[in-house]
N, C-alpha and C positions, 0 to 999 in steps of 0.2 A: 680319803669319803671314800671306801669299799667301793661301793654301787648304789648310784645315784640315783636311778629308778626305782631299786629297793626302797631311799630314804623317800621319795615323791609319792610312793604308794602307803608307806606308812603314813604320811603326814596328812594326805588324802583318805584314811582310815579313821585318822582320828578326826579330822573334818566334819566327812562327809555321813559316816555313820553314830560316830559318839558327842558329835553337835560339839566342838571344840572350837573355839575363834580363829579364823585365817587366818588373820592378819598376828597374833600370839601366837598360835604354832609355829609361824615359817621363821618368825623373829626368833624363839628361842630353838629353833634346830641350828640355821643359821648360826648364832652365839654359839653355839655348842659346838660347831664343824669350821667355828672359824680358821681353823687354819687352815682346812683342806684348800687346794686352787677354786680363785675366782671363778673361774672353766665351770669348774663342779656343782659351786653353790648358785651358779647365774642358772646353772639346767634345771635344781627342782624349786627353786623358786619360779622360773618362766613354766612349766611343766606343772609345777600345783596353780598357782593361781590365773594358768590358762587354759588347765580343765575344767576351773572352779569356773571365770568365767563364761564359758561355754556352754557349760553343762545343759541343757539344754536343746542344745544343739547338736553336742556330744548321742544324749540319748535317742533322743529321737535319729537318726542317724546307723546308732546301734538296733533298735526296733526294727527298723528298714531292713536290716542283714540278719540277723540271731533266731535263731528258732526260737531260744529262748526270751522271753523280754527281759528285761533292764531292771523291772521293777523284781522277777524273781529268783535272780542270777545268785549264786555265792559272793559275802556282799568285797571278800578279796578281788576273785572274778572280776567284779565287777567293776570295780576299781579301777583296777589294772586294765581294764579294757576300754574305761573312762581314759585314763590319762595315755595311753598306744594308738583311743583314734582321733587327739591334740596332735599327738604331734606325727601324725598319716598326715595332719589335714594342714597343719597350722604352722610347724617346724619341716623348712623345708631345706635343711643344711644333716638332717638327720636318713640316710637312706631306706625305706622303706623294708626294706630287707631287714634289716638290722634292727626295726621297731620291731615287723612278728617277729623275729627269731629270739630277742630280746627279751618277749614277753612271754613265748614258749620256757623260754629255760626259768626267767620268773617264777613259773607259775608252777613247774614242779619243785623246785626249791622252794615253794610257803606252801607244800603237799596235795601239790592236785595236778598230778603228775597225769589224773587221766583225762583230765578238760584237754590238755594240749594240743588235741586233733580239736576242738570248736575253740578254742581261743585262737587257732595257726588260721584255720580255716574261716574265721566270721572275719578278724585284720586284714586278710591278701583281697578276702572279696571285699572291703572299703577300698582297700591301694586300688586293688583295678578299676572302679566304678568313684574314684576318687573326686575326679573332673567330671562326673554326671550325675551329682546327689540328686534324690526324690525328692524335693523339698517341699511344702503345700504349692498348691497353685493359689499366686495374690489378688488375681482380679475373680479368683469363686474364697477366700478369705482372709483379705489382707490380715484380721489380728489371729490367723493363728501361722501366715507367713512372719509375721514381723519376731512376732512370741521364737518361734524356731530360727529363724534367720540368724536374729541379734541377739536366742539365749536370752531373754524377758517373760518372765513370767504373765500368759496370758491379760492374770485382770490389770497390772499394773500399763501394760500397754492399752488395754483399755480402757482406762483411768484417764492418759495423756491424751489418745487421739479425743478423745471427751471433751478438753480441758482446753488442749490446743490443738489441736486438728495435725492434720493426717506428716505436714513439711516438717510440723518443729518437731513433732515425738519423731518422725527418721532420721533428723538430728541428733536429739537428744541418744536415741538408741548409739547410733555410729562416733557420736563422741565421748558414752560411755568405754567402747571398747578400743578407742584410741590407746599410745602412747602416753602414761602420763607420767611425765620425770618430777623429780623431786623441787620444790618448790621451798626456796630462802627468803626471808628475809632480812637483811645485814642492818645495819647498825645507820641511821642516819647522819648521828652523828661521825663517820668517821670520814675524817676529809681526801678530796679526792686522789694523790699522791696512796694514802691504806688501800683504799678500793683499791686502784689500781693494781701494789706489789699482792693483795690478797685475789685475785684475780689471775695477775701471772704464776700465784702458788699452788693456784687450783689445775689450771695448765698443765704447770711441771708436773702435777699428780695422775696425769692422766684424762682431770676429769674436766668434761664441757660444759664451762658456764655462760648460759644466755640473759643480758636485762629481758625483763618482762618489758612487754607491749605497754602497759599499766600502768606502772609505778617504777620510780626509777635508783630501787633502793630492793626491787625483788628480781627472785634470777633464776630461772631452771638451770637445774643441774645436769648432764646423764653420766656414763656409765662413774659411780659414785663410789662403789664397790663399799658400803655403807658411813651414814654419815656422819658419827662420833668419829670418825677417822679421819677426816679431813682436815687442812689446816682450818684452822681459827673458831675452828672450835667448841675445844677445849677454854682458849682463850674470852670464850663468848662473844666474838664476831658474828656469828649471825644464828636464827633461829626456824627451824623446819613451821614453816606457814605455808597457808595457800594465799595468795593475792583477793580469792576470797572473802578472807577472814582478815583479810586488814584493811579492807574496802571499809569493814564495821569501823573502825579507830575514825580511818577517814570522814565517817560520814558524821561523825561526832562533831567533827570540825574546834578539836582543839583550841588554836590560835584562835577562833573568831568569838568561840564562846568567851572568853575571860584573860585574855591575850597578858594582865597584869595582874589580877591577884591569882593564891590560892586557890586550887579548886577539889571538892572528893569525888568519887568515883567510882562504884559500886559497881562489881562484875561479880553476877550471883547463880551462875555458873563459870565456873572461868576457866577446870583441866582442861586440857594440859598450862592453861596460861598464859598462852601467845598474844590475844586481849588484853590481856591484864599488862603485860611489857610492852607490848606496842603504846598502850596507853599512858602508862609510866615515862615511856620514852619522852613522846608528843609532852606529859605538862614537865618537862627540863628542870624538876625538882622543885619548883610552882604549888605543888597537893599532894592528894594521897589516893594509891589505891585501894582498897578494898579488895581480893581475891577470896572467895566461898567455893565453896562446894562441897557434897553430901559424901563424906567417910573422908576418913584419916588418911587411907590410899592417897585418895583424889588430890586432897591438899599434898601429901608427898611427891607429886608431880609436878606442884607448879613451884613449892619449894623448892626443888632439883633445877629443875630450870631459871630462878630468878638467880639463886644462888650461881648459877654457873654464868651462865649472864654480868651478875652486878649491881642486878635492882635495889634501891634502898629504899625507894618512897611507894609500895605494896606490904603489903599488913594481908599474913595468909591466914584465914577462918574457917574453921568445918560447920557447915551451918546447910538445912533443911531449908530452901527457897518457901516451902513452901508454908513455913510456920512465920510468921510479924512477928516484926521485933519492936518494940516500939520509943527506942533512943538512936533508931535512922528518919520514927519518919520527919519527913521534907529537907531531910539532912543532904539531900546527895545531889551536884550541881550534871550530873548524869550516869545514868543507871541503865549498864548493858544486860541484854535480855538476852545472850545467846540457848536458849532452850533446846532440853532434849527432843530430840525428833528422830521421826523415822532413817535418816541416813540417806534416802535417795539420790540424794548429788554426790554424794563420794564414792555409789558402788563402783566406779572401777578402779580404787583402791581398796575401799573392802567391798571383793567381792561372791560373800553368801551373803549379804545385806538381803538379797531380793527372794533371797530361799527363806530366807525368817519372817520378812515382813508380813500381815497378815491385814485383811482388812479391818478383821479386829483391833489389831494391836495402834493402827494408823489412828481410830477413834478412843482407843485405851493414848494413846499421844496427845492426842489433842483434848481430854479429858484433862490432865493434868497440864497444860501448857498455860490453858485457862485458870488450874486450882494456883498455878504461881504466880499471872499474871493480876488476878486477885488480890496478893498479898501485898507485888513488890512495886504497884505503884504509888501508892502513897511514902514510898522510899526517896521521891521525887520531888525535889525543889517545885512550888509555885516558879513557872515561869523555864523549868528545867527538863530536859530532855530524857527520854527513855529510847534506846536502838534496840530495836527487836530484831534476830537474826536468826536462821535455820539453818541446816546444812541440805535441804532437803527440796521434793522439788515435788508440792502437793499443794493446791490450792486451800484443803480445811485447815495444814498448819500454815499458813501462810496470808494469803491475800486474806482467806473471808476471816483467819482469826483473826488480823489489822482490822477488819470490816466489825467482828464482832468486838473487838475491844476499844476500837472508838466512841459507836453506838452508848458503853456503858459507861465508860468511864472520861471526866476531863482533857483531856488530850488531842491533839488535831493535828494532822500531819501533817511535813515541811518539806519543800523539795530538796532533793538527794542531789542537783544536777550541781549546783555550786560547789560540792565538793567531793565530786566525785573525777575522774580521768575523763580525761579528753574523748580519749578511743573507744569509750562507752555513748560517742555521740547522743549524749545531752538527757540516755534515760532518765529516770527516776525522779520527772520531773511532780509526779503526785506523792512523792513521799515513801516509795516503794521501789525496791527493785528484785527484781526476780533473773538468775544469773541459770546457762542452759549449758551444760556442757557441750561438746559438739558449732556452740553456735556461741558464748564470749570466750574465751582463754580460761577459765579458772574452775572450779568443779561449782556441781546444782548448787547455789545459796540464795537465803535469799535474807534482804535483809529492811527494814524502814523506819528514819526517820522522826518522831512524835517529842512534839511540843506541846508541856500540861500549861495547861489555859493560866495565868495568871492570882483571880480569884483564891484565897486562903484556903475558904470555909472549905470542909469534905466534907459536902452532901449527904455524899453516896454512904459514909460510914469512917 
């Protein structure tokens, strides 16, 4: 990799000026330069992700030191300044002088030699004042302070303050900015010896593996240098999956629901297949999982994961969850409804979500969720389960959605507490669980356990 800074700048231009999705562009670039030194790839990844994560804060700082507002800067200069300010404020291992000098060189190399003085002057001013930066006054305008200091759009800060209060909102904001190690689900049927051998192999490869406090088969991995290169990946010993997603399968309580007979599980929005595979493993050959999603691309992601993990009791189908299928009426023992959502709970991993989402798009997603729920509830057998989940922190997609659903359809909430880890302290008694980054050891996530009433008649249609 000839110039990590130049590559980071190009990636930021793709994301911030052309609208590309950050996780896709970063993955593509790192795969392309897989031969490069790990240190160089780590620099590019951290610079890009960190700049995106702190973008509102960075722009606020730049506007305090620059005579030209960020919004009026040349696009390349704007993003060069952003990534340089990120390095000045958050990458202590790089001398300030090196950040400034390299930014000036890069501006000249990319055809902006005439702006070298501007670039140098603004960055050196930020470097001199970085210990006493002029952030908004918290007591005078708390919403603006939280928005700038934690780099979160103000309307989202206001949404959470209204829904969750000051203390919980700040915990969420802090949690989204914390380090997010890779979380994996290890096969539960591995014997203790095989598990210990895998952990030992990871350690020898320089990977730090730590058991998650919620589930014994979940592990945090640090210093991975690419999950696909880890011992056990190609052999299907583990899959990448957040613990919040694993709790969906735990919430279904497969062992208690039908310990003897076969079961049919329908996952209506399954890609990339983590929950479907977890369900298949819990079934232990006693049933079948139908994993569906919209479009062949998403279906191919599920198939690839199933093939690597070696599951045989999953059938993958391309299907639009909004479209009714009479053949499956009242056939499923469990329906998993992990529906399309705003993704506000995973902004710590997909940093550009917060700049894409709007109030209007929230309302559109809520409408889509209702449209899907109006169809899929009929697939659940009388007495069967619907497990609803989202990876977001928005009452409109979560608690309020479940209130809307249970008011209209023949389902009643059931306590989640018997199925959840003790470390969660008895949460979920009312059949719902909202997980928050910064408070729980997971992504921001919501799940609900709903039992269909046993009367057979479809009085709703």
